[in-house]
C-alpha positions in Angstrom: 0.0 0.0 0.0 1.3 3.4 -0.9 1.4 6.2 1.6 2.1 9.8 0.9 2.3 12.1 3.9 2.9 15.8 3.6 3.8 18.0 6.5 5.3 21.4 7.2 2.5 23.7 6.3 1.3 26.5 8.6 0.8 30.2 9.0 3.6 32.5 8.1 3.9 36.2 7.6 4.6 37.7 4.1 8.3 37.4 3.3 8.7 34.4 5.6 9.7 30.8 4.8 8.4 27.3 5.2 9.7 23.9 4.4 7.3 21.3 3.3 8.1 17.6 3.6 6.6 14.6 1.9 7.4 11.1 3.1 6.5 8.3 0.7 6.3 4.6 1.3 5.1 1.5 -0.6 6.8 2.4 -3.9 10.3 2.5 -5.4 10.8 6.2 -4.5 13.9 6.6 -6.6 12.1 5.5 -9.8 9.4 8.2 -9.6 9.3 11.8 -10.6 8.5 13.6 -7.4 6.3 16.6 -7.6 4.6 19.3 -5.6 1.2 20.7 -6.7 -1.2 23.1 -5.2 -4.9 23.8 -5.4 -6.8 26.8 -4.3 -10.6 26.6 -3.7 -12.5 26.6 -6.9 -9.4 26.3 -9.0 -7.6 23.6 -10.9 -4.7 21.8 -9.2 -1.5 23.2 -10.7 2.1 22.1 -10.9 4.6 23.9 -8.5 7.8 21.9 -8.9 9.1 18.5 -10.0 12.3 16.6 -9.5 12.8 13.8 -12.0 14.9 10.7 -11.2 17.4 12.0 -13.7 18.0 15.1 -11.5 16.1 17.4 -13.8 14.1 20.0 -11.9 11.3 22.2 -13.1 9.4 25.1 -11.4 6.3 27.0 -12.1 7.3 30.4 -13.3 5.7 32.1 -10.3 7.9 30.3 -7.8 11.2 30.1 -9.7 13.9 31.7 -7.6 11.9 31.5 -4.4 11.1 27.8 -4.0 13.5 24.9 -4.1 12.5 21.2 -4.5 14.9 18.6 -3.1 14.5 14.9 -3.1 16.3 12.5 -0.7 16.1 9.0 -2.2 17.7 7.5 0.9 14.9 8.9 3.1 12.1 8.5 0.6 11.4 12.1 1.2 10.9 15.2 -1.0 11.0 18.7 0.3 9.8 22.0 -0.9 11.7 25.0 0.6 9.5 28.1 0.2 11.1 31.5 0.7 9.9 35.0 0.2 6.3 33.9 0.6 3.5 36.2 -0.4 -0.2 36.1 0.1 -0.8 34.6 -3.4 0.8 31.3 -2.4 -1.8 30.6 0.3 -3.5 27.3 -0.5 -3.2 23.6 0.0 0.0 21.9 -1.3 0.2 18.3 -2.4 2.9 15.8 -3.0 2.4 13.4 -5.9 4.9 10.7 -6.9 4.5 10.2 -10.6 1.2 12.2 -10.5 -0.3 8.9 -9.6 -0.2 8.8 -5.8 -1.5 11.7 -3.9 -1.3 12.7 -0.3 -3.8 14.6 1.8 -2.1 17.9 1.4 -0.7 20.4 3.8 -2.1 23.9 4.1 0.0 27.0 3.7 -1.3 30.3 4.8 0.5 33.6 4.3 -1.0 36.4 6.2 0.0 39.4 8.3 
């Protein structure tokens, strides 16, 4: 059985930082593209960042330079370091190995 568990969300002031973590079990972690996605109420879920098994990394243009995705294959964990946060990034964030398995999400709220 596959388990995808996100954590690290919370309330942060504008300009602050958060680090999201996603621990995955039940699959060959190293074989999957690891991705972070987000979905605001009433909107389509969108891609935030992905880290391929090859090492190739991609970011949504709105987070490039502020967010960093990092995968640790030894720990079956993928991280999303989020810096210089603004109100617009407030939403739920999801981890999705291979865009096949999804976690329950972790909520990020940026507010003063």
